[in-house]
N, C-alpha and C positions, 0 to 999 in steps of 0.2 A: 653757835649762839653768840652773835656779835652785835654790839652797838658801837658807834652810831650807825644810823641808816645810810645806805649808799645814796649818792646823788643820782646815779643812773644805772639801769640794768637792761638786759635784753628782754627778759620776761618777768613780770610781776604777777604772782599768784595770790589770790585773796581766799584764805581758808585752807586748813590743813587736814580735812577729812580725807577719806579714801580717794575721791576724785582729784582734789588738789594734789595729793601725794602722787597720784598716777601721772599727772602732768610733769611733776618734778622728776619722776623715775624715767619716763619715756624720753624726756629731753636729755637727761643725764646719760642715757644709753645711746641715743641716736644723734645727739648734737653736742659733742664735747666742745668745751670752750664757751658755750652759751651761758651768760651770766643770769642767774635765776635768784630772785628773792621771794620768799613765801612769808606772808603776813597773817598772823593768827590773833584774833582779839583776846583769846583766853590764855591761861597759863600753860606751861609745860608741866605735865604731871609726873613724869618718870623718865628714866634713861633706859633704852633709847627713846627719843621723842616719838610720840604716837602710840606707845605701848598700850595694849588692851588692859583694863584694870583687873580683869580676871587673872592675869598673869602676875599680879602683885600678891605674894603669898601671905603677908601679914594683914590680918583683918583690920587693924586700926589704920595702917597705911592705905589700904584699899578704900576704906570709908573716907579718909581725908582726901584722896584723889577724886572720889565721887563728889564730895562737897566742893572742891575747888573747880569743878566743872559746871557748877550750878549758877553761874553768873553773879549778879550783884545781890541776890537774895538767897543765899545757900540754906538748905534745909536738912541735909543728911546729918544724922546724929553721929558725933565723933567723941573720942575720949575727952576732948577739951570743952565740949559744950553741946547744947541741943540744936543750935542753928535757928534758922528762920522758919516760922510756921505759916503756911499759906492760909490767909484769913478766909478764903472762899471755900475751904475744905475740899477743894478738888484733889484728886489723887495725883501726886507728884512722885515720879520714880527717881531713885538715887541716880545722880549724875546728870539730871536734866532740870530745866527751869521752864515755867509756863508763862504765857502772856498775862500781864496783870489785869488788863481789861481789853475790850474790843474783840474778844474771842467768840462772842455769841451775841448777835444783834436781835432785837425783838422780832418774833415770828419766824426765826430761822434756827436751824440746828447748830450752826457754828462748829467750832473745834474746842469744846471745853476741856478736852484731854490733850490738846496740842502742846507739844513740848520741844525743846531744843537743848543742845549741849554747847558749852563755850569753853574749849580747851584744845590744846594741841592733839590732833587726831579726831576732833569733833565727835559725832555719834559713833564713829568707828572705834573709839576707846571703850564703848559700852554695849555694842550690838550683840545679837545672838550668833552672828557668823553664818546665817543661812544664806546659801547662794544657789537657789534653784534657777534653772533656765526658763526664760519666757517661751511660750508656745502659742501656736495658732495666731489669733489676732493680737496677742500681747507683743508680738515681734514687730520690729520696724521694717516694713516690707520694702521700702525704697532703698535700704542700705544693702547693696549687693554683697558686702563683705561682713555682714552682721555675725555670722557664725564664727569666722576667724577672729573678730573682735571679742566675742565672748570667750573664745579659747585663750586669748591674751589676758583678758580680765581674770580668768581662772589662775593664770600664772602669777599675775601681780598680787592677787589676794591670797595665794597659797591654798587654793581650794582642794579638799580631799573628797573623793567620791563617796567613801564610806568609812569615816574615821573611827566609828564605833562598831566595826565588825566584831561579832562575837558577844556583844552586850546581851545580858540575859533577856530572853523572851522577844528579842527584836525580830527574829524570823517568824515567830508566832503572830506578832502584831501585823507584819507586812503580808503574811499569807492570808490572814483573815480580811484585812482591808482590800487586798487584791481580788479575792473572791467576790467581794461586794461591789467593787468599782471598776475593775479592769475590762469587763465585757464591752466590746465595741470601740474601745479606745485605740488611738494610734500607738505605735510601739514606744514613742518617746513620751507618752502621756499616761503610762501605767504606773502603779504604785511602786515606789523604790526608796532606798535610803536617801535622806536629805543631804545634798552636797553641802559641806560646811567649810568655812575658812578656818580650819584648825588642823594641827598636826600633833603627832605624839613623839616626844623625844625618846632617845634610846633608853632612858631610865623609866619610861612609861608615863611620865607627866605630860599633861596636855598643854599646848601652847596655842592660844587664840590669836588670830590675826587682827591687828589694828593697823593704823597707818604706818607703823614702824615696819611691818612686813611689806607694805606697798612701796614705801621709800626704798627699802632694800639697801644692800651694800653699795650699789652703783650711785645712789643719791648721797648717802652718808660720806662716801669717799670723794665726792665731787668737790674740788676746791672752789668751783665757781657757783656753788649753791649755798645760800644762807637762809636760815629759818629765824623769824623774829616773832616770838610769842608776846602776848600782851601788847599787840600792835593793831589797833582798830582802824581799818580802812574806811574813811568817811565818804570818799567819792573817787570815781575814776575821772581823770582829767581828759576832756575831749576837746580837740582843737581842729577846726576845719574838717569835721567828719571823721576824725581819726583819734583813737585812744593814744595818749602820749604819756601816761603815767598815773600815779595814784597819790592822794593826800592821806597821810597816815597819822593817827594820834598815838603817841607813845604813852601807854597807860601807866608806865613806871614813873614818869615825871610830868605828865600833862602837856608836853610840847607837841606841836604839829609839824610835819615834815612833808615835802613833796619829793617823790622819787620818780624820775622820768623812766619810761620803758617803751620799747618798740612794740611789745605785745602785753596785754593785760588779760588774765583769766580770773573771772569771778566765780568762785566755788564755795560760797558761804553757807548755804543750805537752801531748801525750797522756800523758806520764809524770808531769809535775809539776803539772798542773791537778788531778787527783784527789788528789795529795799535799797541796796547799794546802787543799782542801776537807776532807780527813781531819783535818788539823791544826786546822781550825776547828770540829771537832765536827759537820760536815755530812756525814753518812754514809748516804745512801740505799742501798738494797739493791744497786743496780746499779753503785755507784761502784767504779771500777777494773776492772770486769768487761767481758766481750766485747772484750778486747784483740785487736786485729786488725793484724797485720803482713801484708805481701804476699810470699809465697814468690817468689824471683827466680831466673831462669835466664838465663845469658849465653852468648854464642857470638860468633865473628867469622869473616868471610870476606873474600876478595879478589875483587872483581868480575871476571867473565870477559867476553870479547867486547865491550870498550868501546874507543873511539878516543880519542886525546888531545883535551882540550878547549881552548877559546880561552884560558881562565884559565891552563892549564899552559903554553901557548905564550908567554904574557906573563911568567909567573913559574914556573919548573919546580918549585919547592917549594910553590907554592900560596900564596894569601893566607889566613893562618890565621883571620882574622876572618870569612872567608867559608866556608872549607872545614873548619877545625878544629872548629867547632861547627855546621857547616851541613849541609844536606841531611838534616834530621831528619824521618823519616817515621813514620807511626802506623798500626798495625793495631789497630782498636778491639776492645774487649770485646764479646762476645755471651753470652747465657745458654747457648747451645749449646757455645760455646768460652769458658769463664769465665776468661779472661786477656787481657791486652792487650800489644801489642808496641811497643817504642820502638826505632827503627832509626836509628843515627847514623853518618854518614860521617866518617871521620877523616883526618888528614893524615899519619899514620904507623901502622905495625902495632903492636898491643899487645904482641907478642912478636917477637923477631928472626926474619927469614925467611932461614934459613941457605942460603948459596949462591945467593940470588936477587938480582935487580936491585932497585934502589930503587923501591918502589911509587909510582905517581902519586898525588898528593894527591886524596883523595875516593874512591879505589878500595878502600880498606880500610874495611869496614863492621862496626860493632859492633851486635849485636842483644841486647836485653834484654826478656825476657818476665816480666810481673808477674801473679801469680795471685790470684784472690779467695779469701779465707780462709773456711773452714767455721766460722761464728761459734758460740761457745760461752761461756756465763757462767763456765765453769771456767778459761778463758784469762784471766788476771787479774793485777793488781798488788795485793799485800798490803802494808800499812804497819804498822809496829810502834808501839805505844803507849809503849814503853820505850826502844828503841834509836834513835839519831839518825845520819843520814848526815853527810858531811863539811861540809854546809851548815848543819847543826843542825836539819834537818827530819826528820819521821818516816821511818825507814829503809825503803826498798822491797825487796820480793822478787818476782820474776817467776815466775808459773806459766803455762807455755805448752807446748802439745802439738800436733803436727801429726797430725790425725785420718786414718783410712783414706780418707775423702773427699778430704782435702788431698793425700795421697800420690797418689791417682788423678788429681787435677787437675794436680799437678806432672808426673806421667808424660805426660799429654796435652799439657802445655805444652812438654815436651822434644820430643815428636813434631812439634808445630807449629813450633818454632824450627828444627828440622832441615829441615822442609819449606821454610821461608823461606830458610834458608841455601843449600839445594840449588838454588833457582831463581835466586839471586843470583850465586853464584860458587864458588870453591874454598875448602874449609874451612881455617881457621887453628886448628890443634889437632885432636884426635881426636874430641871429643864435647863437648856443652854442659856447662857447669859450674853446679851448683846452689849458690847462695851460702848462707852461714850465716844462720839466722833473725835478723831484725833489720836485715839489710843494706839493705833497701829504704828505711829511714828514714821510711816512710809509716805510722806507727802511728796507729791509730784506735780509736774505740769506748768509751774508758774513762770518758767522761762523756756517753754517747750520748743523742740526742734520741728522744723517743717521742710518739706521738699522744695517749696517755693515761698517767696515773700508775698503771701496772700492775705496778710493781716491776722491770720490765726496762729502765728508762731513768732517766736522772738529771735531764733537763730536758724541757720541752715544746717545741712547734713554734716558739716565739719565743725559745728558748734560756734561758728562766727555769727555775732549779733548782726542782724540786718541793718545796714545803713551806717555802721560805725566800724571802719577798718581797724584791724588790730585788736578788737575786743571779742573775747570768747566767754561763754558761760559753761558751767559744769555742775554736775550733781544730779540728784533725783529730779530736780526741777526741769531738766532738759527732756526727760522721757515723754514722748508725745502720745503714747498709747495707753489704754485703760488696762494696766496690768494689775493682777491680783497677787502675783508672786512677790517675794521679797525683792526690792528694787536695786540693791547695791551692785550686784554683778552687772546688771544692764547699764547702770549709770557709769560704772568704771569702763565698760566696753565703749560707750559713747565718748568718754574722756580720752581714751586711747586714740580714737580717730582725730579728735581735735589736737592732741599733742603731736601726733605725726604731721598734721598740717602745719603747725608752727615750726617743727623741725625742718620740714621741706622749705618753708619760706625763709627761715634763717639761712639755710644752705644756699638758696637761690640768691639771697642778698649778698652773701659772701662771694659767690661766683661773679655777681655783677661788679662788686668792688674790685675784684682781681682783674676783670676785663677792663675796667675803667683805668 
């Protein structure tokens, strides 16, 4: 954590979420001696940098960390005050902020629930840790090494295949779901535990992966790596078709600085990565287009025909580190059923059960179905050359419409979630709820990857931006396919490929200098 800013580095990274952290980690491991500076617009919440807020044991400190992630209009209630109240009455989750306007244009669906986090670790300090693998048409077919990249993403994120093995009723839930959904599915598309970026310490406590896990000891021990929080990158400097550095606003004192760099990686998020490129004059035809949210359906049930578990015998309220986030099951995406299900056992009902006894921990099950979007270049973020947002960046406006195909997929997902609920237990509520667009927080596609520069993509298979040498993009915005599964594992996998490309180019440059 150093100031002042350097005059020159080898690699400048914009954004400290899981993909920005992945670039820092891979370069630290593969390219020792490479000078790396990572710039984050938001504050550092905890030590180590990028820590997941669930790992902050004190409730007040956790709430304060969430509040500090909420940009210029914080809303989370803390011990010191109520915070900012969103005048639009839109739902705003702890640790995130929403667009103040331009999120829904007349006659369109927009992203009224669209949100982002501004802090070291980005959304990776607040996410659920779900890391399912994409399947069938979710996969990037032209990447021959895609499976190996996903394996590496598992390593960087610290993914566990079944961290809640033994959670009460989890086998019952999966057996019932499997009997309903597994017939005719490929072996990798059957019901199974949800892979999660979480591990259990020797003392039994859970540790959720944030960017701190992705950074790892290799990055933290790297003397050539520096992290700069509260450092807003206003633009990438481009000279003669090549990225040569960044212009950074130091939010601690209001000064601007230019940092030269051989390579620049923009990993801001799916809304702000295209914003930084637009501000830099880098405006390929596909920039901001193919915006992809995942329409989301939710429901809840109470398990039927289950006996008390040993955990309940030991502790009638359940041990929340096992039950409250435990028993997470996964119904994978298929092309025939283009959505995926995330099924979580809870330690309490999401709504009061009037006149009922206290439910046993783990017997209340929340179901969330995420749908693949019908991709269209007309679903897009537009940026203004004249107006500025509250950060002083080009003001965004969202164009987003659910197509007839999307409506059909949402209808099929509602049928599927009712099927799942029916085999599990008794409904809580009358019918599934379709959440407002943007609620998934899984935005993709706005700086998408392509096999060739055909006008429908922003970057190539190594995440290099078309037409600007030395400039890379990273994050969910790079994902080119219509995936329904949680996107972080896939975006980190794609970031690994880009980071390896930079490491090879740094090494090639060093060899050329030696030969010269």
